mmCIF file of the N, C-alpha and C atoms, coordinates in Angstrom:
data_MODEL
# 
_entry.id   MODEL 
# 
loop_
_atom_site.group_PDB 
_atom_site.id 
_atom_site.type_symbol 
_atom_site.label_atom_id 
_atom_site.label_alt_id 
_atom_site.label_comp_id 
_atom_site.label_asym_id 
_atom_site.label_entity_id 
_atom_site.label_seq_id 
_atom_site.pdbx_PDB_ins_code 
_atom_site.Cartn_x 
_atom_site.Cartn_y 
_atom_site.Cartn_z 
_atom_site.occupancy 
_atom_site.B_iso_or_equiv 
_atom_site.pdbx_formal_charge 
_atom_site.auth_seq_id 
_atom_site.auth_comp_id 
_atom_site.auth_asym_id 
_atom_site.auth_atom_id 
_atom_site.pdbx_PDB_model_num 
ATOM 1   N N  . MET A 1 1  ? 5.580  37.253 -39.492 1.00 0.00 ? 1  MET A N  1 
ATOM 2   C CA . MET A 1 1  ? 5.600  36.112 -38.824 1.00 0.00 ? 1  MET A CA 1 
ATOM 3   C C  . MET A 1 1  ? 4.303  35.197 -39.021 1.00 0.00 ? 1  MET A C  1 
ATOM 4   N N  . GLY A 1 2  ? 4.489  34.044 -39.496 1.00 0.00 ? 2  GLY A N  1 
ATOM 5   C CA . GLY A 1 2  ? 3.324  33.336 -40.017 1.00 0.00 ? 2  GLY A CA 1 
ATOM 6   C C  . GLY A 1 2  ? 2.474  32.709 -38.817 1.00 0.00 ? 2  GLY A C  1 
ATOM 7   N N  . PHE A 1 3  ? 1.332  32.410 -39.116 1.00 0.00 ? 3  PHE A N  1 
ATOM 8   C CA . PHE A 1 3  ? 0.317  31.856 -38.124 1.00 0.00 ? 3  PHE A CA 1 
ATOM 9   C C  . PHE A 1 3  ? 0.880  30.567 -37.420 1.00 0.00 ? 3  PHE A C  1 
ATOM 10  N N  . THR A 1 4  ? 1.541  29.691 -38.256 1.00 0.00 ? 4  THR A N  1 
ATOM 11  C CA . THR A 1 4  ? 2.185  28.471 -37.546 1.00 0.00 ? 4  THR A CA 1 
ATOM 12  C C  . THR A 1 4  ? 3.327  28.778 -36.638 1.00 0.00 ? 4  THR A C  1 
ATOM 13  N N  . LYS A 1 5  ? 4.212  29.796 -36.925 1.00 0.00 ? 5  LYS A N  1 
ATOM 14  C CA . LYS A 1 5  ? 5.151  30.169 -36.112 1.00 0.00 ? 5  LYS A CA 1 
ATOM 15  C C  . LYS A 1 5  ? 4.639  30.732 -34.819 1.00 0.00 ? 5  LYS A C  1 
ATOM 16  N N  . LEU A 1 6  ? 3.586  31.580 -34.837 1.00 0.00 ? 6  LEU A N  1 
ATOM 17  C CA . LEU A 1 6  ? 2.875  32.142 -33.723 1.00 0.00 ? 6  LEU A CA 1 
ATOM 18  C C  . LEU A 1 6  ? 2.282  30.953 -32.762 1.00 0.00 ? 6  LEU A C  1 
ATOM 19  N N  . ILE A 1 7  ? 1.813  30.050 -33.410 1.00 0.00 ? 7  ILE A N  1 
ATOM 20  C CA . ILE A 1 7  ? 1.188  28.866 -32.694 1.00 0.00 ? 7  ILE A CA 1 
ATOM 21  C C  . ILE A 1 7  ? 2.282  28.033 -31.972 1.00 0.00 ? 7  ILE A C  1 
ATOM 22  N N  . PHE A 1 8  ? 3.493  27.943 -32.811 1.00 0.00 ? 8  PHE A N  1 
ATOM 23  C CA . PHE A 1 8  ? 4.553  27.237 -32.273 1.00 0.00 ? 8  PHE A CA 1 
ATOM 24  C C  . PHE A 1 8  ? 5.246  27.944 -30.896 1.00 0.00 ? 8  PHE A C  1 
ATOM 25  N N  . VAL A 1 9  ? 5.410  29.222 -31.086 1.00 0.00 ? 9  VAL A N  1 
ATOM 26  C CA . VAL A 1 9  ? 5.926  30.106 -29.995 1.00 0.00 ? 9  VAL A CA 1 
ATOM 27  C C  . VAL A 1 9  ? 4.962  29.940 -28.881 1.00 0.00 ? 9  VAL A C  1 
ATOM 28  N N  . ALA A 1 10 ? 3.665  30.082 -29.159 1.00 0.00 ? 10 ALA A N  1 
ATOM 29  C CA . ALA A 1 10 ? 2.647  29.945 -27.908 1.00 0.00 ? 10 ALA A CA 1 
ATOM 30  C C  . ALA A 1 10 ? 2.837  28.661 -27.281 1.00 0.00 ? 10 ALA A C  1 
ATOM 31  N N  . LEU A 1 11 ? 2.942  27.486 -28.016 1.00 0.00 ? 11 LEU A N  1 
ATOM 32  C CA . LEU A 1 11 ? 3.082  26.286 -27.270 1.00 0.00 ? 11 LEU A CA 1 
ATOM 33  C C  . LEU A 1 11 ? 4.413  26.066 -26.637 1.00 0.00 ? 11 LEU A C  1 
ATOM 34  N N  . VAL A 1 12 ? 5.537  26.734 -27.151 1.00 0.00 ? 12 VAL A N  1 
ATOM 35  C CA . VAL A 1 12 ? 6.716  26.680 -26.353 1.00 0.00 ? 12 VAL A CA 1 
ATOM 36  C C  . VAL A 1 12 ? 6.564  27.472 -25.040 1.00 0.00 ? 12 VAL A C  1 
ATOM 37  N N  . LEU A 1 13 ? 5.977  28.567 -25.162 1.00 0.00 ? 13 LEU A N  1 
ATOM 38  C CA . LEU A 1 13 ? 5.758  29.413 -23.884 1.00 0.00 ? 13 LEU A CA 1 
ATOM 39  C C  . LEU A 1 13 ? 4.879  28.689 -22.825 1.00 0.00 ? 13 LEU A C  1 
ATOM 40  N N  . ILE A 1 14 ? 3.838  28.040 -23.264 1.00 0.00 ? 14 ILE A N  1 
ATOM 41  C CA . ILE A 1 14 ? 2.991  27.292 -22.380 1.00 0.00 ? 14 ILE A CA 1 
ATOM 42  C C  . ILE A 1 14 ? 3.730  26.057 -21.865 1.00 0.00 ? 14 ILE A C  1 
ATOM 43  N N  . ALA A 1 15 ? 4.561  25.387 -22.509 1.00 0.00 ? 15 ALA A N  1 
ATOM 44  C CA . ALA A 1 15 ? 5.394  24.333 -22.222 1.00 0.00 ? 15 ALA A CA 1 
ATOM 45  C C  . ALA A 1 15 ? 6.340  24.770 -21.031 1.00 0.00 ? 15 ALA A C  1 
ATOM 46  N N  . GLY A 1 16 ? 6.965  25.917 -21.323 1.00 0.00 ? 16 GLY A N  1 
ATOM 47  C CA . GLY A 1 16 ? 7.814  26.554 -20.506 1.00 0.00 ? 16 GLY A CA 1 
ATOM 48  C C  . GLY A 1 16 ? 7.380  26.938 -19.211 1.00 0.00 ? 16 GLY A C  1 
ATOM 49  N N  . TRP A 1 17 ? 6.142  27.486 -19.201 1.00 0.00 ? 17 TRP A N  1 
ATOM 50  C CA . TRP A 1 17 ? 5.379  27.879 -17.973 1.00 0.00 ? 17 TRP A CA 1 
ATOM 51  C C  . TRP A 1 17 ? 5.125  26.756 -17.097 1.00 0.00 ? 17 TRP A C  1 
ATOM 52  N N  . PHE A 1 18 ? 4.704  25.593 -17.661 1.00 0.00 ? 18 PHE A N  1 
ATOM 53  C CA . PHE A 1 18 ? 4.345  24.330 -16.921 1.00 0.00 ? 18 PHE A CA 1 
ATOM 54  C C  . PHE A 1 18 ? 5.770  23.779 -16.261 1.00 0.00 ? 18 PHE A C  1 
ATOM 55  N N  . VAL A 1 19 ? 6.779  23.750 -17.100 1.00 0.00 ? 19 VAL A N  1 
ATOM 56  C CA . VAL A 1 19 ? 8.111  23.428 -16.559 1.00 0.00 ? 19 VAL A CA 1 
ATOM 57  C C  . VAL A 1 19 ? 8.530  24.222 -15.337 1.00 0.00 ? 19 VAL A C  1 
ATOM 58  N N  . TYR A 1 20 ? 8.281  25.504 -15.537 1.00 0.00 ? 20 TYR A N  1 
ATOM 59  C CA . TYR A 1 20 ? 8.690  26.471 -14.499 1.00 0.00 ? 20 TYR A CA 1 
ATOM 60  C C  . TYR A 1 20 ? 8.010  26.297 -13.154 1.00 0.00 ? 20 TYR A C  1 
ATOM 61  N N  . ARG A 1 21 ? 6.592  26.081 -13.396 1.00 0.00 ? 21 ARG A N  1 
ATOM 62  C CA . ARG A 1 21 ? 5.828  25.802 -12.119 1.00 0.00 ? 21 ARG A CA 1 
ATOM 63  C C  . ARG A 1 21 ? 6.068  24.445 -11.557 1.00 0.00 ? 21 ARG A C  1 
ATOM 64  N N  . LYS A 1 22 ? 6.462  23.430 -12.263 1.00 0.00 ? 22 LYS A N  1 
ATOM 65  C CA . LYS A 1 22 ? 6.904  22.218 -11.672 1.00 0.00 ? 22 LYS A CA 1 
ATOM 66  C C  . LYS A 1 22 ? 8.196  22.231 -10.908 1.00 0.00 ? 22 LYS A C  1 
ATOM 67  N N  . PHE A 1 23 ? 9.133  23.126 -11.541 1.00 0.00 ? 23 PHE A N  1 
ATOM 68  C CA . PHE A 1 23 ? 10.388 23.393 -10.934 1.00 0.00 ? 23 PHE A CA 1 
ATOM 69  C C  . PHE A 1 23 ? 10.229 24.158 -9.547  1.00 0.00 ? 23 PHE A C  1 
ATOM 70  N N  . ILE A 1 24 ? 9.366  25.161 -9.426  1.00 0.00 ? 24 ILE A N  1 
ATOM 71  C CA . ILE A 1 24 ? 9.159  25.850 -8.185  1.00 0.00 ? 24 ILE A CA 1 
ATOM 72  C C  . ILE A 1 24 ? 8.502  24.978 -7.234  1.00 0.00 ? 24 ILE A C  1 
ATOM 73  N N  . ALA A 1 25 ? 7.483  24.183 -7.571  1.00 0.00 ? 25 ALA A N  1 
ATOM 74  C CA . ALA A 1 25 ? 6.741  23.286 -6.667  1.00 0.00 ? 25 ALA A CA 1 
ATOM 75  C C  . ALA A 1 25 ? 7.789  22.355 -6.078  1.00 0.00 ? 25 ALA A C  1 
ATOM 76  N N  . ASP A 1 26 ? 8.636  21.754 -6.896  1.00 0.00 ? 26 ASP A N  1 
ATOM 77  C CA . ASP A 1 26 ? 9.653  20.762 -6.289  1.00 0.00 ? 26 ASP A CA 1 
ATOM 78  C C  . ASP A 1 26 ? 10.646 21.471 -5.443  1.00 0.00 ? 26 ASP A C  1 
ATOM 79  N N  . ALA A 1 27 ? 10.980 22.728 -5.765  1.00 0.00 ? 27 ALA A N  1 
ATOM 80  C CA . ALA A 1 27 ? 12.072 23.417 -4.918  1.00 0.00 ? 27 ALA A CA 1 
ATOM 81  C C  . ALA A 1 27 ? 11.318 23.694 -3.577  1.00 0.00 ? 27 ALA A C  1 
ATOM 82  N N  . GLN A 1 28 ? 10.195 24.102 -3.535  1.00 0.00 ? 28 GLN A N  1 
ATOM 83  C CA . GLN A 1 28 ? 9.366  24.313 -2.318  1.00 0.00 ? 28 GLN A CA 1 
ATOM 84  C C  . GLN A 1 28 ? 9.267  23.230 -1.513  1.00 0.00 ? 28 GLN A C  1 
ATOM 85  N N  . ARG A 1 29 ? 9.072  21.978 -1.959  1.00 0.00 ? 29 ARG A N  1 
ATOM 86  C CA . ARG A 1 29 ? 8.979  20.724 -1.360  1.00 0.00 ? 29 ARG A CA 1 
ATOM 87  C C  . ARG A 1 29 ? 10.243 20.377 -0.765  1.00 0.00 ? 29 ARG A C  1 
ATOM 88  N N  . LEU A 1 30 ? 11.367 20.428 -1.522  1.00 0.00 ? 30 LEU A N  1 
ATOM 89  C CA . LEU A 1 30 ? 12.629 20.239 -1.013  1.00 0.00 ? 30 LEU A CA 1 
ATOM 90  C C  . LEU A 1 30 ? 13.078 21.139 0.088   1.00 0.00 ? 30 LEU A C  1 
ATOM 91  N N  . VAL A 1 31 ? 12.710 22.390 0.034   1.00 0.00 ? 31 VAL A N  1 
ATOM 92  C CA . VAL A 1 31 ? 13.079 23.342 1.026   1.00 0.00 ? 31 VAL A CA 1 
ATOM 93  C C  . VAL A 1 31 ? 12.244 22.966 2.387   1.00 0.00 ? 31 VAL A C  1 
ATOM 94  N N  . LYS A 1 32 ? 11.074 22.691 2.259   1.00 0.00 ? 32 LYS A N  1 
ATOM 95  C CA . LYS A 1 32 ? 10.246 22.213 3.355   1.00 0.00 ? 32 LYS A CA 1 
ATOM 96  C C  . LYS A 1 32 ? 10.858 20.964 3.999   1.00 0.00 ? 32 LYS A C  1 
ATOM 97  N N  . LYS A 1 33 ? 11.217 20.042 3.131   1.00 0.00 ? 33 LYS A N  1 
ATOM 98  C CA . LYS A 1 33 ? 11.673 18.748 3.672   1.00 0.00 ? 33 LYS A CA 1 
ATOM 99  C C  . LYS A 1 33 ? 13.016 19.043 4.480   1.00 0.00 ? 33 LYS A C  1 
ATOM 100 N N  . ALA A 1 34 ? 13.874 19.887 3.942   1.00 0.00 ? 34 ALA A N  1 
ATOM 101 C CA . ALA A 1 34 ? 15.215 20.226 4.512   1.00 0.00 ? 34 ALA A CA 1 
ATOM 102 C C  . ALA A 1 34 ? 15.003 20.960 5.820   1.00 0.00 ? 34 ALA A C  1 
ATOM 103 N N  . GLU A 1 35 ? 13.985 21.751 5.881   1.00 0.00 ? 35 GLU A N  1 
ATOM 104 C CA . GLU A 1 35 ? 13.736 22.486 7.119   1.00 0.00 ? 35 GLU A CA 1 
ATOM 105 C C  . GLU A 1 35 ? 13.282 21.579 8.288   1.00 0.00 ? 35 GLU A C  1 
ATOM 106 N N  . VAL A 1 36 ? 12.441 20.655 7.860   1.00 0.00 ? 36 VAL A N  1 
ATOM 107 C CA . VAL A 1 36 ? 12.006 19.642 8.975   1.00 0.00 ? 36 VAL A CA 1 
ATOM 108 C C  . VAL A 1 36 ? 13.154 18.828 9.391   1.00 0.00 ? 36 VAL A C  1 
ATOM 109 N N  . LYS A 1 37 ? 14.158 18.325 8.488   1.00 0.00 ? 37 LYS A N  1 
ATOM 110 C CA . LYS A 1 37 ? 15.208 17.623 8.792   1.00 0.00 ? 37 LYS A CA 1 
ATOM 111 C C  . LYS A 1 37 ? 16.163 18.472 9.720   1.00 0.00 ? 37 LYS A C  1 
ATOM 112 N N  . ARG A 1 38 ? 16.378 19.796 9.330   1.00 0.00 ? 38 ARG A N  1 
ATOM 113 C CA . ARG A 1 38 ? 17.266 20.576 10.221  1.00 0.00 ? 38 ARG A CA 1 
ATOM 114 C C  . ARG A 1 38 ? 16.736 20.670 11.598  1.00 0.00 ? 38 ARG A C  1 
ATOM 115 N N  . LYS A 1 39 ? 15.460 20.869 11.728  1.00 0.00 ? 39 LYS A N  1 
ATOM 116 C CA . LYS A 1 39 ? 14.764 21.024 13.154  1.00 0.00 ? 39 LYS A CA 1 
ATOM 117 C C  . LYS A 1 39 ? 14.867 19.782 13.867  1.00 0.00 ? 39 LYS A C  1 
ATOM 118 N N  . GLU A 1 40 ? 14.840 18.639 13.240  1.00 0.00 ? 40 GLU A N  1 
ATOM 119 C CA . GLU A 1 40 ? 14.967 17.445 13.921  1.00 0.00 ? 40 GLU A CA 1 
ATOM 120 C C  . GLU A 1 40 ? 16.420 17.092 14.433  1.00 0.00 ? 40 GLU A C  1 
ATOM 121 N N  . GLN A 1 41 ? 17.341 17.566 13.556  1.00 0.00 ? 41 GLN A N  1 
ATOM 122 C CA . GLN A 1 41 ? 18.718 17.435 13.973  1.00 0.00 ? 41 GLN A CA 1 
ATOM 123 C C  . GLN A 1 41 ? 19.061 18.420 15.138  1.00 0.00 ? 41 GLN A C  1 
ATOM 124 N N  . ALA A 1 42 ? 18.549 19.652 15.034  1.00 0.00 ? 42 ALA A N  1 
ATOM 125 C CA . ALA A 1 42 ? 18.846 20.564 16.001  1.00 0.00 ? 42 ALA A CA 1 
ATOM 126 C C  . ALA A 1 42 ? 18.272 20.185 17.401  1.00 0.00 ? 42 ALA A C  1 
ATOM 127 N N  . SER A 1 43 ? 17.139 19.456 17.465  1.00 0.00 ? 43 SER A N  1 
ATOM 128 C CA . SER A 1 43 ? 16.480 19.044 18.568  1.00 0.00 ? 43 SER A CA 1 
ATOM 129 C C  . SER A 1 43 ? 17.111 17.592 19.058  1.00 0.00 ? 43 SER A C  1 
ATOM 130 N N  . GLY A 1 44 ? 17.789 16.955 18.194  1.00 0.00 ? 44 GLY A N  1 
ATOM 131 C CA . GLY A 1 44 ? 18.192 15.549 18.545  1.00 0.00 ? 44 GLY A CA 1 
ATOM 132 C C  . GLY A 1 44 ? 17.200 14.529 18.333  1.00 0.00 ? 44 GLY A C  1 
ATOM 133 N N  . ALA A 1 45 ? 16.063 14.862 17.673  1.00 0.00 ? 45 ALA A N  1 
ATOM 134 C CA . ALA A 1 45 ? 14.976 13.941 17.475  1.00 0.00 ? 45 ALA A CA 1 
ATOM 135 C C  . ALA A 1 45 ? 15.347 12.895 16.539  1.00 0.00 ? 45 ALA A C  1 
ATOM 136 N N  . LEU A 1 46 ? 14.778 11.724 16.524  1.00 0.00 ? 46 LEU A N  1 
ATOM 137 C CA . LEU A 1 46 ? 15.069 10.759 15.592  1.00 0.00 ? 46 LEU A CA 1 
ATOM 138 C C  . LEU A 1 46 ? 13.950 10.540 14.507  1.00 0.00 ? 46 LEU A C  1 
ATOM 139 N N  . GLY A 1 47 ? 12.869 11.394 14.715  1.00 0.00 ? 47 GLY A N  1 
ATOM 140 C CA . GLY A 1 47 ? 11.831 11.282 13.817  1.00 0.00 ? 47 GLY A CA 1 
ATOM 141 C C  . GLY A 1 47 ? 10.680 12.102 14.485  1.00 0.00 ? 47 GLY A C  1 
ATOM 142 N N  . THR A 1 48 ? 9.561  12.309 13.579  1.00 0.00 ? 48 THR A N  1 
ATOM 143 C CA . THR A 1 48 ? 8.337  12.886 14.196  1.00 0.00 ? 48 THR A CA 1 
ATOM 144 C C  . THR A 1 48 ? 7.278  11.944 14.384  1.00 0.00 ? 48 THR A C  1 
ATOM 145 N N  . LEU A 1 49 ? 6.754  11.906 15.581  1.00 0.00 ? 49 LEU A N  1 
ATOM 146 C CA . LEU A 1 49 ? 5.659  11.103 15.949  1.00 0.00 ? 49 LEU A CA 1 
ATOM 147 C C  . LEU A 1 49 ? 4.202  11.475 15.497  1.00 0.00 ? 49 LEU A C  1 
ATOM 148 N N  . VAL A 1 50 ? 3.433  10.744 14.849  1.00 0.00 ? 50 VAL A N  1 
ATOM 149 C CA . VAL A 1 50 ? 2.129  11.070 14.435  1.00 0.00 ? 50 VAL A CA 1 
ATOM 150 C C  . VAL A 1 50 ? 1.123  9.877  15.139  1.00 0.00 ? 50 VAL A C  1 
ATOM 151 N N  . LYS A 1 51 ? -0.038 10.421 15.505  1.00 0.00 ? 51 LYS A N  1 
ATOM 152 C CA . LYS A 1 51 ? -1.037 9.531  16.044  1.00 0.00 ? 51 LYS A CA 1 
ATOM 153 C C  . LYS A 1 51 ? -1.824 8.786  15.103  1.00 0.00 ? 51 LYS A C  1 
ATOM 154 N N  . ASP A 1 52 ? -2.064 7.586  15.108  1.00 0.00 ? 52 ASP A N  1 
ATOM 155 C CA . ASP A 1 52 ? -2.949 6.805  14.172  1.00 0.00 ? 52 ASP A CA 1 
ATOM 156 C C  . ASP A 1 52 ? -4.376 7.023  14.560  1.00 0.00 ? 52 ASP A C  1 
ATOM 157 N N  . PRO A 1 53 ? -5.130 7.661  13.939  1.00 0.00 ? 53 PRO A N  1 
ATOM 158 C CA . PRO A 1 53 ? -6.682 7.893  14.372  1.00 0.00 ? 53 PRO A CA 1 
ATOM 159 C C  . PRO A 1 53 ? -7.410 6.669  14.602  1.00 0.00 ? 53 PRO A C  1 
ATOM 160 N N  . VAL A 1 54 ? -6.949 5.530  13.856  1.00 0.00 ? 54 VAL A N  1 
ATOM 161 C CA . VAL A 1 54 ? -7.815 4.300  14.043  1.00 0.00 ? 54 VAL A CA 1 
ATOM 162 C C  . VAL A 1 54 ? -7.299 3.676  15.420  1.00 0.00 ? 54 VAL A C  1 
ATOM 163 N N  . THR A 1 55 ? -6.068 3.429  15.547  1.00 0.00 ? 55 THR A N  1 
ATOM 164 C CA . THR A 1 55 ? -5.750 2.536  16.654  1.00 0.00 ? 55 THR A CA 1 
ATOM 165 C C  . THR A 1 55 ? -5.362 3.494  17.987  1.00 0.00 ? 55 THR A C  1 
ATOM 166 N N  . GLY A 1 56 ? -5.061 4.849  17.774  1.00 0.00 ? 56 GLY A N  1 
ATOM 167 C CA . GLY A 1 56 ? -4.661 5.748  18.808  1.00 0.00 ? 56 GLY A CA 1 
ATOM 168 C C  . GLY A 1 56 ? -3.276 5.499  19.264  1.00 0.00 ? 56 GLY A C  1 
ATOM 169 N N  . GLU A 1 57 ? -2.542 4.739  18.525  1.00 0.00 ? 57 GLU A N  1 
ATOM 170 C CA . GLU A 1 57 ? -1.074 4.521  18.843  1.00 0.00 ? 57 GLU A CA 1 
ATOM 171 C C  . GLU A 1 57 ? -0.176 5.529  17.990  1.00 0.00 ? 57 GLU A C  1 
ATOM 172 N N  . TYR A 1 58 ? 0.875  5.772  18.648  1.00 0.00 ? 58 TYR A N  1 
ATOM 173 C CA . TYR A 1 58 ? 1.866  6.840  18.020  1.00 0.00 ? 58 TYR A CA 1 
ATOM 174 C C  . TYR A 1 58 ? 2.959  5.921  17.046  1.00 0.00 ? 58 TYR A C  1 
ATOM 175 N N  . ARG A 1 59 ? 3.310  6.478  16.032  1.00 0.00 ? 59 ARG A N  1 
ATOM 176 C CA . ARG A 1 59 ? 4.396  5.864  15.102  1.00 0.00 ? 59 ARG A CA 1 
ATOM 177 C C  . ARG A 1 59 ? 5.227  6.865  14.622  1.00 0.00 ? 59 ARG A C  1 
ATOM 178 N N  . VAL A 1 60 ? 6.402  6.584  13.900  1.00 0.00 ? 60 VAL A N  1 
ATOM 179 C CA . VAL A 1 60 ? 7.340  7.498  13.419  1.00 0.00 ? 60 VAL A CA 1 
ATOM 180 C C  . VAL A 1 60 ? 6.591  7.967  12.089  1.00 0.00 ? 60 VAL A C  1 
ATOM 181 N N  . LYS A 1 61 ? 6.638  9.151  11.696  1.00 0.00 ? 61 LYS A N  1 
ATOM 182 C CA . LYS A 1 61 ? 6.126  9.690  10.498  1.00 0.00 ? 61 LYS A CA 1 
ATOM 183 C C  . LYS A 1 61 ? 6.942  9.150  9.324   1.00 0.00 ? 61 LYS A C  1 
ATOM 184 N N  . ARG A 1 62 ? 6.317  8.636  8.335   1.00 0.00 ? 62 ARG A N  1 
ATOM 185 C CA . ARG A 1 62 ? 6.981  8.177  7.023   1.00 0.00 ? 62 ARG A CA 1 
ATOM 186 C C  . ARG A 1 62 ? 7.322  9.332  6.235   1.00 0.00 ? 62 ARG A C  1 
ATOM 187 N N  . GLU A 1 63 ? 8.414  9.263  5.480   1.00 0.00 ? 63 GLU A N  1 
ATOM 188 C CA . GLU A 1 63 ? 8.916  10.293 4.501   1.00 0.00 ? 63 GLU A CA 1 
ATOM 189 C C  . GLU A 1 63 ? 7.809  10.816 3.460   1.00 0.00 ? 63 GLU A C  1 
ATOM 190 N N  . GLU A 1 64 ? 7.081  9.737  2.961   1.00 0.00 ? 64 GLU A N  1 
ATOM 191 C CA . GLU A 1 64 ? 6.076  10.168 1.953   1.00 0.00 ? 64 GLU A CA 1 
ATOM 192 C C  . GLU A 1 64 ? 4.847  10.928 2.508   1.00 0.00 ? 64 GLU A C  1 
ATOM 193 N N  . GLU A 1 65 ? 4.648  10.881 3.840   1.00 0.00 ? 65 GLU A N  1 
ATOM 194 C CA . GLU A 1 65 ? 3.592  11.569 4.312   1.00 0.00 ? 65 GLU A CA 1 
ATOM 195 C C  . GLU A 1 65 ? 3.893  13.118 4.493   1.00 0.00 ? 65 GLU A C  1 
ATOM 196 N N  . GLU A 1 66 ? 2.990  13.846 4.184   1.00 0.00 ? 66 GLU A N  1 
ATOM 197 C CA . GLU A 1 66 ? 3.115  15.328 4.464   1.00 0.00 ? 66 GLU A CA 1 
ATOM 198 C C  . GLU A 1 66 ? 2.239  15.857 5.419   1.00 0.00 ? 66 GLU A C  1 
# 
């Protein structure tokens, strides 16, 4: 096996590792989001309230907030 083939295989393996890690992170994020949604539906809640530290008022938590 030539040196260039070895470098190519190493690059493919590294790229595969990054794709795998991204897939796992996305899957965990989706599972967490689904679990929160399931708990909200089970309790009959319409959303999760969070307190604004500046104003002290409560508001419904937005989807992009974690």
